[in-house]
C-alpha positions in Angstrom: 0.0 0.0 0.0 1.3 3.4 -0.9 1.2 6.3 1.5 -2.1 8.3 1.2 -2.8 12.0 0.9 -3.4 12.7 4.7 -0.8 10.4 6.2 1.1 12.0 9.1 4.6 10.6 8.9 5.8 8.9 12.1 2.4 9.5 13.6 2.3 9.4 17.4 6.0 8.5 17.8 9.3 10.4 18.3 11.0 10.3 15.0 14.3 11.8 16.2 14.5 9.1 18.9 13.9 6.4 16.3 16.5 7.8 14.0 19.2 8.1 16.6 18.8 5.2 19.1 20.8 1.9 18.9 18.8 -0.8 20.6 20.2 -4.2 21.5 18.7 -7.4 20.1 18.6 -11.0 21.3 20.5 -12.6 18.4 19.0 -16.1 18.8 15.4 -14.8 18.9 16.1 -12.4 16.0 17.2 -15.4 14.0 14.0 -17.3 14.9 12.0 -14.3 13.8 13.8 -14.2 10.4 13.4 -17.9 10.0 9.7 -17.7 10.7 9.2 -14.7 8.5 10.9 -16.3 5.4 9.3 -19.7 5.9 5.8 -18.4 6.6 5.9 -16.2 3.5 7.1 -19.0 1.4 4.1 -21.0 2.6 1.9 -18.2 1.4 3.5 -18.2 -2.0 3.3 -22.0 -2.4 -0.2 -22.3 -1.0 -2.0 -19.2 -2.1 -0.1 -17.9 -5.2 1.3 -21.1 -6.8 -1.6 -23.3 -5.6 0.7 -26.1 -4.6 -0.4 -29.1 -2.6 1.0 -29.6 0.9 3.4 -29.9 2.5 4.6 -26.4 1.9 7.5 -26.4 4.3 10.0 -28.7 6.2 9.9 -26.5 9.3 8.6 -28.8 12.1 6.6 -26.1 13.8 5.1 -24.4 10.7 4.4 -27.9 9.3 2.2 -28.8 12.2 0.6 -25.6 13.4 -1.2 -22.8 11.7 0.0 -19.2 11.9 -1.4 -16.1 10.4 0.2 -14.7 7.3 3.1 -12.3 7.4 0.9 -9.8 5.5 -2.5 -9.3 7.2 -4.3 -8.7 3.9 -3.5 -12.2 2.8 -5.5 -13.8 5.6 -8.8 -15.3 4.6 -11.1 -13.1 6.6 -9.4 -9.9 5.6 -9.4 -10.9 1.9 -13.2 -11.4 2.3 -13.6 -8.0 3.8 -11.6 -6.3 1.0 -13.4 -8.1 -1.8 -16.9 -7.9 -0.4 -17.0 -4.6 1.5 -14.0 -2.4 0.5 -14.4 -3.1 -3.3 -18.2 -3.2 -3.2 -19.5 -0.6 -5.6 -23.0 -1.0 -4.3 -22.1 0.4 -0.9 -21.7 4.1 -0.1 -18.5 5.2 1.6 -20.5 5.6 4.8 -21.9 2.1 4.6 -18.5 0.7 3.8 -17.1 2.2 7.0 -20.0 1.0 9.2 -20.0 -2.5 7.6 -16.3 -2.8 8.3 -16.9 -2.0 11.9 -19.7 -4.6 12.0 -17.5 -7.2 10.3 -14.8 -6.8 12.9 -17.2 -7.1 15.8 -17.9 -10.6 14.6 -14.6 -11.2 12.6 -16.4 -13.9 10.7 -17.4 -13.6 7.1 -19.9 -16.4 7.2 -21.9 -14.5 9.8 -22.0 -11.4 7.6 -23.1 -13.6 4.7 -26.0 -15.0 6.8 -27.3 -11.6 8.0 -26.3 -9.7 4.9 -24.4 -6.4 4.5 -26.3 -3.7 6.2 -27.7 -0.5 4.8 -27.6 1.7 7.9 -29.9 4.3 6.3 -32.8 1.8 6.4 -32.1 -1.0 8.7 -35.0 -3.5 9.2 -34.3 -5.4 12.4 -37.3 -7.7 11.9 -36.0 -8.9 8.6 -32.5 -9.4 10.1 -33.8 -11.3 13.1 -35.8 -13.5 10.7 -32.7 -14.4 8.9 -30.9 -15.2 12.1 -33.7 -17.3 13.5 -34.2 -19.3 10.2 -30.5 -20.1 10.1 -30.4 -21.2 13.7 -33.3 -23.7 13.2 -31.0 -25.9 11.1 -27.6 -24.8 12.5 -28.0 -24.9 16.2 -24.3 -25.3 16.9 -23.1 -22.5 14.6 -20.7 -20.1 16.4 -21.5 -16.5 15.3 -18.3 -14.9 16.6 -14.7 -15.7 15.9 -12.4 -16.2 18.9 -9.5 -14.6 17.0 -10.3 -11.0 18.0 -11.4 -9.4 21.2 -15.2 -9.6 20.6 -16.4 -10.0 24.2 -16.4 -6.2 24.8 -18.9 -5.4 22.0 -21.1 -8.4 23.0 -21.2 -7.4 26.6 -21.9 -3.7 26.0 -24.6 -4.4 23.4 -26.4 -6.7 25.8 -26.3 -4.1 28.5 -27.6 -1.4 26.1 -30.3 -3.5 24.4 -31.2 -6.2 26.9 -30.7 -9.9 27.0 -32.2 -10.4 23.5 -30.5 -11.9 20.5 -26.8 -11.2 20.9 -26.2 -11.1 17.1 -29.0 -8.6 16.6 -27.7 -6.6 19.6 -24.3 -6.2 18.0 -25.9 -4.8 14.8 -27.9 -2.4 17.0 -24.6 -1.4 18.6 -23.1 -0.3 15.2 -26.3 1.6 14.6 -25.7 3.3 17.9 -22.2 4.2 16.7 -23.7 5.8 13.6 -26.1 7.8 15.7 -23.2 9.0 17.9 -21.7 10.6 14.7 -18.7 8.3 14.2 -18.8 8.7 10.4 -18.5 12.5 10.6 -15.8 12.2 13.2 -13.8 9.9 10.9 -14.3 12.2 7.9 -13.1 15.2 9.9 -10.1 13.4 11.5 -6.8 15.2 10.7 -4.5 12.2 11.5 -4.4 8.5 11.8 -4.3 8.8 15.6 -7.4 10.9 15.6 -9.3 8.2 13.6 -8.1 5.7 16.1 -9.1 7.8 19.1 -12.5 8.3 17.7 -13.0 4.6 17.3 -11.6 4.0 20.8 -14.2 6.3 22.2 -17.0 4.0 21.1 -18.6 1.9 23.8 -17.3 -1.7 23.6 -14.3 -0.9 21.4 -10.9 -1.4 23.0 -7.5 -0.5 21.8 -6.9 -3.7 19.9 -10.2 -3.5 18.0 -9.8 0.2 17.3 -6.5 -0.3 15.6 -7.6 -3.3 13.6 -10.6 -1.4 12.4 -8.4 1.6 11.4 -6.2 -0.8 9.3 -9.4 -2.2 7.7 -10.4 1.4 6.8 -7.0 1.9 5.1 -8.0 -0.8 2.5 -10.7 1.6 1.2 -9.5 3.8 -1.7 -11.8 6.6 -0.4 -10.1 6.5 3.1 -7.3 9.2 3.1 -4.9 7.3 5.5 -2.7 4.3 4.9 -1.5 1.5 7.3 2.1 2.7 6.8 2.7 5.5 9.3 0.7 4.6 12.4 0.7 1.5 14.6 -0.6 0.4 18.0 1.2 -2.6 19.6 -1.3 -5.1 20.9 -0.7 -7.5 23.8 0.7 -10.3 21.6 2.9 -7.9 19.7 4.4 -6.6 22.9 5.3 -10.2 23.8 7.1 -10.7 20.6 9.0 -7.4 20.8 10.1 -8.3 24.4 11.6 -11.5 23.0 13.5 -9.7 20.2 14.9 -6.8 22.2 17.4 -7.2 25.0 17.4 -3.4 25.4 14.9 -1.1 23.7 17.2 1.9 24.2 14.2 4.0 25.5 11.9 3.1 22.5 8.2 2.6 23.2 6.8 -0.5 21.6 5.3 1.4 18.7 8.7 3.2 18.2 10.4 -0.2 18.2 8.2 -1.3 15.3 9.1 1.9 13.4 12.8 1.2 14.1 12.6 -2.3 12.7 10.7 -1.0 9.7 13.4 1.6 9.0 16.4 -0.7 9.6 15.1 -4.1 8.4 17.7 -4.4 5.6 20.6 -3.7 7.9 19.1 -5.7 10.8 18.6 -8.9 8.7 21.5 -8.7 6.3 23.5 -11.1 8.4 20.9 -13.7 7.6 20.8 -13.0 3.9 17.5 -11.0 3.9 16.4 -9.8 0.5 12.9 -8.2 0.8 12.6 -7.6 -2.9 12.9 -11.4 -3.7 11.0 -12.6 -0.6 7.9 -10.5 -1.4 8.0 -11.3 -5.1 4.2 -11.4 -5.4 3.8 -7.8 -4.3 4.1 -4.6 -6.3 7.7 -3.2 -6.1 6.8 -0.4 -3.8 5.4 -2.9 -1.2 8.3 -5.3 -1.1 9.3 -4.6 2.5 8.0 -5.2 6.0 5.6 -2.3 6.7 4.3 -1.4 10.2 1.1 -3.4 10.0 2.9 -6.6 8.8 5.4 -6.1 11.7 2.7 -5.7 14.3 0.9 -8.7 12.8 4.1 -10.9 12.9 5.1 -10.2 16.5 2.3 -12.1 18.2 3.0 -15.1 15.9 6.8 -15.0 16.6 6.2 -15.2 20.3 4.1 -18.4 19.7 6.8 -19.8 17.3 9.6 -19.2 19.8 7.7 -20.8 22.6 7.1 -23.9 20.4 10.7 -24.0 19.4 11.8 -23.9 23.0 9.2 -26.5 24.1 7.5 -23.9 26.3 4.0 -24.2 24.7 2.3 -24.9 21.5 0.0 -22.9 19.2 -3.7 -23.8 19.6 -4.6 -24.4 15.9 -3.1 -27.3 14.0 -2.8 -27.2 10.2 -5.5 -29.0 8.4 -3.8 -30.4 5.3 -6.4 -30.5 2.6 
């Protein structure tokens, strides 16, 4: 993704500190990160680009357990969001923004397919409830929410606001409440990435993790004036990964550490033979590097990978080879 028209460079971090500090890295864990990065991206190329049959790697951990992609936009649910919401010419810009929020509160494309994309100018809750009820009749065990994101906050808040009715319908009502609170106008008037994030964070039920993920989803919209390139919020898993990579942050905050790696990736990984241009061969030339979102996305995964390598735990999801 190229930078966009309103991007504030080095948004919400100290650029001078990032340019002048010399942090100290844990060499062994840095190697594990590089090894995971290269192997996981090669899996993406073999599996998703070349359509090869498994196995896609000889790495014992990556062979057995499923990790998210290096690039967030390559993950299945995000690809669905991009293709069905961001690129949907039948949706207004305002409805795209609201449907993106709705999608992330479930983080499950199948749920959105069941209830349908919403037109927030003329919501019909009776019709939506009918769709939900009819589907439930023959799919009693269907789980409406993904456990991959922090969705408990919106569920809890929506139930408090709208009563102990249908939790799926309550979440849709919650997004309607966001619309009535003027979130769309606030997003349109935001002068920086941080301001968009803060406006999302002010919404009931939206925590820091979800607010940042929704901001990144917005960046996939051509109409949205900010990119994912110059603003980042380190989530809990990301912080764990950074703590494993850095022996001494040199005064950098977690977000600044991500900027530092972005700016110094070629020098940092050259000892291992890093060639970002060749590794990210499926991407446009201007995107063949680790950007901030991909780094934030990787850090939670690398903490899982290192724990598995060291026999200190194992990822929850096994690969289904099919």
